[in-house]
Backbone as CSV, one residue per row, in Angstrom:
resi,resn,N_x,N_y,N_z,CA_x,CA_y,CA_z,C_x,C_y,C_z
1,UNK,6.913,5.488,-4.448,5.935,4.876,-5.322,6.273,5.243,-6.760
2,UNK,5.929,4.356,-7.636,6.240,4.596,-9.042,4.993,4.895,-9.865
3,UNK,3.918,5.275,-9.215,2.672,5.625,-9.891,2.128,6.913,-9.264
4,UNK,1.192,7.571,-9.930,0.652,8.833,-9.423,-0.132,8.655,-8.130
5,UNK,-0.783,7.507,-7.956,-1.556,7.219,-6.752,-1.575,5.714,-6.536
6,UNK,-1.675,5.311,-5.297,-1.638,3.889,-4.955,-2.701,3.593,-3.921
7,UNK,-3.485,2.542,-4.159,-4.548,2.166,-3.234,-3.992,1.396,-2.041
8,UNK,-4.371,1.831,-0.847,-4.057,1.135,0.391,-5.279,0.300,0.727
9,UNK,-5.090,-1.007,0.822,-6.225,-1.918,0.996,-6.163,-2.661,2.325
10,UNK,-7.320,-3.085,2.812,-7.422,-3.785,4.085,-6.880,-5.212,4.002
11,UNK,-6.955,-5.822,2.821,-6.459,-7.178,2.612,-5.507,-7.167,1.417
12,UNK,-4.577,-8.132,1.344,-3.636,-8.183,0.223,-4.274,-8.745,-1.046
13,UNK,-5.179,-7.968,-1.624,-5.922,-8.388,-2.805,-6.513,-7.158,-3.491
14,UNK,-6.637,-7.198,-4.817,-7.267,-6.082,-5.526,-8.738,-5.948,-5.163
15,UNK,-9.328,-6.990,-4.599,-10.725,-6.915,-4.172,-10.851,-6.540,-2.696
16,UNK,-9.713,-6.306,-2.013,-9.754,-5.897,-0.610,-10.359,-4.510,-0.460
17,UNK,-10.986,-4.271,0.670,-11.628,-2.981,0.942,-10.597,-1.857,0.853
18,UNK,-10.948,-0.789,0.145,-10.071,0.367,-0.014,-10.075,1.190,1.274
19,UNK,-8.909,1.414,1.837,-8.774,2.238,3.040,-8.575,3.695,2.640
20,UNK,-7.641,3.926,1.716,-7.362,5.270,1.232,-6.489,5.173,-0.001
21,UNK,-6.311,6.282,-0.688,-5.418,6.344,-1.837,-4.223,7.211,-1.452
22,UNK,-3.027,6.670,-1.646,-1.799,7.371,-1.294,-1.290,8.152,-2.504
23,UNK,-0.898,9.386,-2.297,-0.340,10.213,-3.372,1.090,9.775,-3.675
24,UNK,1.551,10.078,-4.880,2.917,9.755,-5.272,3.898,10.382,-4.281
25,UNK,4.952,9.661,-3.983,6.019,10.073,-3.065,5.605,10.112,-1.598
26,UNK,4.447,9.514,-1.259,4.072,9.367,0.143,5.045,8.392,0.798
27,UNK,5.607,8.771,1.926,6.522,7.882,2.647,5.709,6.916,3.496
28,UNK,6.114,5.649,3.446,5.431,4.612,4.226,6.474,3.806,4.990
29,UNK,6.043,3.173,6.069,6.882,2.236,6.815,6.475,0.836,6.423
30,UNK,7.426,0.032,5.972,7.144,-1.338,5.555,7.080,-2.239,6.784
31,UNK,5.989,-3.011,6.885,5.774,-3.900,8.019,5.963,-5.366,7.651
32,UNK,5.861,-5.696,6.369,6.023,-7.080,5.944,5.542,-7.274,4.519
33,UNK,5.716,-8.486,4.025,5.281,-8.808,2.665,4.538,-10.126,2.650
34,UNK,3.706,-10.286,1.629,2.958,-11.532,1.407,2.678,-11.618,-0.074
35,UNK,3.307,-12.593,-0.729,3.128,-12.708,-2.173,3.600,-11.435,-2.841
36,UNK,2.788,-10.845,-3.686,3.130,-9.615,-4.382,2.648,-8.371,-3.666
37,UNK,2.368,-8.487,-2.377,1.828,-7.379,-1.603,2.754,-7.010,-0.458
38,UNK,2.734,-5.727,-0.075,3.530,-5.238,1.039,2.605,-4.566,2.041
39,UNK,2.748,-4.934,3.325,1.954,-4.305,4.385,2.707,-3.068,4.840
40,UNK,2.016,-1.922,4.836,2.660,-0.657,5.169,1.827,0.141,6.160
41,UNK,2.503,1.074,6.814,1.836,2.059,7.660,2.087,3.413,7.025
42,UNK,1.017,4.131,6.762,1.082,5.473,6.176,0.309,6.400,7.105
43,UNK,1.004,7.223,7.840,0.335,8.065,8.836,-0.277,7.174,9.902
44,UNK,-1.567,7.314,10.147,-2.236,6.489,11.155,-2.931,5.277,10.542
45,UNK,-2.796,5.089,9.228,-3.457,3.972,8.536,-2.463,2.859,8.215
46,UNK,-2.927,1.626,8.372,-2.122,0.454,8.040,-2.906,-0.405,7.067
47,UNK,-2.223,-0.893,6.034,-2.893,-1.739,5.058,-1.893,-2.314,4.072
48,UNK,-2.400,-2.767,2.940,-1.615,-3.470,1.934,-1.578,-2.697,0.627
49,UNK,-0.404,-2.691,-0.010,-0.244,-2.100,-1.344,0.454,-3.111,-2.221
50,UNK,0.255,-2.979,-3.529,0.950,-3.849,-4.464,2.442,-3.541,-4.433
51,UNK,3.264,-4.552,-4.248,4.717,-4.376,-4.160,5.303,-3.845,-5.469
52,UNK,4.633,-4.059,-6.583,5.129,-3.627,-7.881,5.333,-2.113,-7.961
53,UNK,4.632,-1.362,-7.131,4.652,0.093,-7.243,5.493,0.782,-6.164
54,UNK,6.206,0.005,-5.360,7.072,0.602,-4.340,8.495,0.687,-4.854
55,UNK,9.215,1.683,-4.391,10.641,1.773,-4.754,11.466,1.983,-3.504
C-alpha cells in the first residue's frame, strides 16, 4: 500500500460499508478488479480497496 491506512469496503465504492482499515504494508491476496477497485482478501476479511493505493 502506498498510504498509511487503507479502507477495506464491502462494495467497490467510497460509500460502501467499511469492513476494516488496513495498516500500511499489510499483505493482501488479490481476487479481482472492477473499475478503479481491487477485491482483496486480508486475513479472514474480503472486500474492496481503491486500486490507486496498491503496489
